[in-house]
C-alpha positions, 0 to 999 in steps of 0.5 A: 722194771728195766728194759727187758728186750735184750734179756732172756727170761728163765721160767722156773727156779728149780734144779734145772732153772737154777743150773741154767741161771748159773750158766748164763750168769757165768757167761755174762748173759743178761737174764731175769728168772721167775717162779710161781712158788714162794720159794726156790727149789721147785719139786724139792720145795713143794712137790715131794713127801717129807720122807723122800730121798733121791734115788741116784747118788749125790755124786751124780745128782750134785752140780759137778762144780758145787759138790754136796757137803761131805756129811751128806749121805749117798742118798740125801733127803728132800730137806737136804736137797732143798738146803743144797739148792739154796746154798747153790743159789747163795754161792753163785749169787743167783737170788738177785735175778729171781722173782718169786710168786710170779706166775706166767700165764702167756708166752708168745712171739711178736714182731722183730723176733721178740717174745711177749710174756704176761704174768698172772697180775696182768703185767706184760714184758718183752724179752729177747728169748724165753727159757722154759724150765718149769719142770715136769713133776706138777701136771698130774696124770690120773688113770681111768678107774671104772666104777664107783669108789667109796674111799679117797683117791689122791695123786702121789703128788698130794702125798706128804706125810706117813700120817696120811697112810696110817690105819688105811688099807692102801692101794698104790697104782704105778711102779715108778720110783714114787709109787714104790716108795709109797708102797714101802711107806704103806708097808711100814705104817698102813694096815695094808699095802697093795701095789698094782702094776699094769706092766711089771718093772725092773727093780734095781737095788740102790746099792751093790757091794756097798756102793750106789749102783749108779756110781758103778756105771762108768762113762766108757761103758757102752749101753749094752755093757751098762745093761748087762751090768744092771741085769747081773746086779738084779739077778744076784741081788733079787733073783727072778721077778717070778719069785716075788709073784710078779711077771718078768718085765717085757722090756729091756732095762733102760728102755723105761725109766728105771725103778731104783728100789730095794724095799719093795722086794723086801716087803713083798717077801715079808708079806707087807706088800701084796703085788697085783696086776692092773685094776679092772674096776672098782665096786664100793670099797673093793678093787677088782684086778684083771686077774679077778682077785679083789682087795678091800681098799680105803685109799688109792694113791695114783703114782701114775706120773705127769704130763709134760706141759706148757699151759702158757704157750699158744697151740702152735708152740705145743710141741709135746708128743707123749713125754717127748718135746719135738725139738732139736739140740735138746731144746730148740725149734727149727721154725721159731727162734728165742724159745728153749724147752729145757729140762723135759727129758730124763737122764738115767742118774742125777740131773745136776751133773748133766746140767753142769755140763749142759749149761755152759754149752747152752750159753754158747749156743745162745750167744751164737743165736745172737749172730744168726737170724735162723733158729738154732734148731734149723742148724741142728736139723741141717746137720742131720739131727732127727727129732727125739723119739724118747725122753730117756737118755744115757747121761754118759752119752750126753756127756760125750756129745757135749764134749764133742760139740764143745771141741767142734764149736768153731766148725759148728759156728761156721755151719750155722752161718752157712745155714743162715745165709739161706734165709738171712731175713728169717722172722718168727711168725707173730702169734697174736690172740684173736681180735688183737693187732700186732701193734697192741702187742708191741 
C-alpha cells in the first residue's frame, strides 16, 4: 500500500460515495475508497427489495453529467439503478480506487491533523482526511411494541421478495415510502394487508398529467408555491384523507419526507389495505391499536426508518442529533479538520442531481482546506451560518446556494484566510484510546 498521508479516504461506494469519488478524481485530488460490501452500489445493491422502484424520476435521480439510458422508464427498478451505478463507475474509471470487503472499525484524529483508520482485519492506515459516505439506510430503527407476539417481526430492510408475504396476514408499521410500498405489495400477494400509521402522512401521487410529479416542480418556484402545487395535485388526484379512513395530516407538505405513492389509496378503496392508527399492544396473534380495534396478524414489518450512525467514530465525534448531523456547510465541523459527513441529509427529489452539483464544490473546498489551518466548518460559522435543524432540504434551494458559492468562491477564499489568521496554529485534538500513547498511533 502506497503512502496514504496525502490522500483522502472515502468510506462507502454507494450513490453518494461514487458521486463524490468522481468529483475528487475530476479535480485531481488523490483518494482511496473502501466499502464493506462485496460490490459497489450501496443500498441499491444490498439494501432494497427486488420489486423496488425509485420514487423520484430518473431525470432528477441521475447524475446530471451522466444521464440514464433512454430506454429506462421514468421510475427505474432496483436492478436498473444498480446497473446504472456500475456503468457510472466504469465510465469514469472509478473502480481502480475502490477496495471492496474493507470494513472500517475505527476512525480517529492523531497528531499533525492526520486521521488514523483501522479496518476489520486490524490493518491501520493514516490519511489526510476522511469523507464519510456510509449511507443512512442500514442502521435499523424498531418501534416499541408492548406485549408478546406469536408471529414474526422483521424490519423493512429484511424484506426482499414477495414470497415472504404470500399467505400471511401482514401488518406494516410506518407510512414512509418503503412502508407504503410493502403495504401495497402485501395487498397484491398476502392474505391481509394492514397499514399502521402513528401520524397520518401526505400521499403524493407519482405522476400527474402523465408526468412525474417531481418533474413538475421548477427551480424558480419558491417553497410556498411548490407546496401549493403539491396540495392542489393531492386534492385533485386523491381528494381528502378522510375519504380513505385516515385523519388529515397535522403537518404541512414537505415538513416531513414526502410519501410518493399512488397505490395505497387505490388499494384502500379496493379493500385490500386496511388503514389503522398506532399500535397499542400485542396479545399473541392479535395486534390491538390505540382505537381499541384488533387484527389477527402473522407477520409484522417495521418500516420505521433508520438511525444516522457512524459506529467507527469515537464519542467526541458523534455529532448526530436525531436525524441531523451538527455540521456546517453540509458536512464540516468547526473544531476538527479533515473529517466530512457527506450524504446524511435527504433532499426532496433524486440524489444524483444534487451530488452532481455538490461534488465539484466539495472538491474546491477540500483544496481550500489545504491552504488554511482552521477547519472549514469554522469559516462557515464565522460567516454566520447556523447548525442545521432538519435533515430535509429543497434541492432547488441547494442548487441556488451551490451556484452562489461557486460565483463567490474568490471572496469565500479571502474570508477563509482572514479566519485562519485568528488561529494559524490550529491542531485537531488527538483522540487516542485509553492506555495508548499518541506515539503508538503514529
